[in-house]
N, C-alpha and C positions, 0 to 999 in steps of 0.2 A: 629349712635352713639352706643357705647358699654359700659355697666356698668363695671367698673374696680375693685373696692374694697369697703369694708366698714372698717372704723377705729373705734376702741374702745380704751379707756385709760386703762393703766395698772399702778398699784402701785409698781410692782416688775416684771421687764421684764423677768428675768430668770424663775420665778415661772409661769408666764403666758405662756411662750413658752412651758415649760414642760407640762402644763395642756393640751394645744391644741394638742401637739404632742402625748401625752400618751393616752388621751381619744378619740381623733377623728382622729388619724393617719395623722394629717397634718404635713407638712415638712416646715422647715424654708428655705426660698429661698433668702432672702435678709435682711440685718440688717445694719443700719448705723446711725451715729450721725447726728443731725441737730444743728450745732453750733449756728445758729442765734437765737434760742429760748431755748438753753440748753436742748434739748430733744434727744430722740433716737426713731427710728422706726424700726419695724421688720415686714416683710411680710411672711405669711404662706399660703400654698395652699394645696389642696387635689389633688392627682394624677388624671389627665384627666379632671379636671374641671377648666375652664378659669375664675376663680374668686379668689380674694385674701382677706385674713383677715389681716388688718394692726393693729398692736399693737403700741400704742404711750405712751411713758413714759416721762413725764416732770420732769427733775431732781430737779428742785426747788419747785415743788408743795408741799405746806405745809400740806394741807388737802386733803384727798381723800375719797369721799363718794358718793354712788349712791343716787339719789333722791328717796324718798319713792315710793313704787310700783304704787300708783295711780297717781303720778305726774311725772313719767319718760318721758323724751323727746324721748330718744332712747328706743324702746320696747324690742326687742330680736333678737338673731341670731337663725337660724334653721338648723339642720343637719338631713339628712335621715340616719337611722341606720338599720342594718339587724335584730338584735335580741334584743328587748326591755328588756325582762326578764334578759338576760345575762348582758346587759349594766347596768341595774339598780342594779343588785347584785354587780357588780364591783364598781360602783360609791358609793353605800352605804358603802361598805367595806372600801373604801378610804375616807370616811367622807365628800363626796361632798354634798352640800346642795341640797335637792330635795324640790322644792317649790310646785309642783303638781305631785302627783302619776299618773302612767299610766291610761289613760281612752280611750275609743273608741270614735272616731269622724268619722262617716261614716264607711269606711273600713280601716281607719288608727288608729293605737294606738299612742297616744300622751302623752308626759310627759314634765315637765319643771324642769330644774336644774339651779344652778348659778355657774359661774366661780369663781376663788378665789377673784375677786374684786366685785362680786355681779352682773355681767352682766347676764341677763336672757338668757337661752338657751333652745330652743324647740327641743325635740327629736321626730322624726317621724318614725314609722315603718309602711311601706305600705304593704298591703296584695295583 
C-alpha cells in the first residue's frame, strides 16, 4: 500500500494554487471539474517527491471557515525548507499569517503559518 495524497478545501482555487506554487515551489500537475458534486480539484506536487496535495473547491459552498484551533479535525501540512529566516522574511513581507514564530525542537527549527484559507502549515528547517 502507498499513501497517495492529502486533500484540503479551498475557497478560491486560483489563489490557493498561486500560494502553494509561489511559497513552496509546487507545480500544478492536474486540474479538473467534478460535475457530480459541482466541484473542482487540482493536484500539486513537489519535484522528486511521490506525494500530491489535492485542493478541492466546491462551487456551491455557501460558508467557508476553519474550525477553531483547538477543535480542528485536520491538523496541518508540513514542508521541509532550507532557510527559515529567509522564508519567514518573505512570508511576513507578503502578509502571510504566522501563527507560531520559529523555535527550536531538537536540532530542527520549526514555525507555523496559515494558507489563505486558514489551513495550518508547519515549516521545518533541519540542521
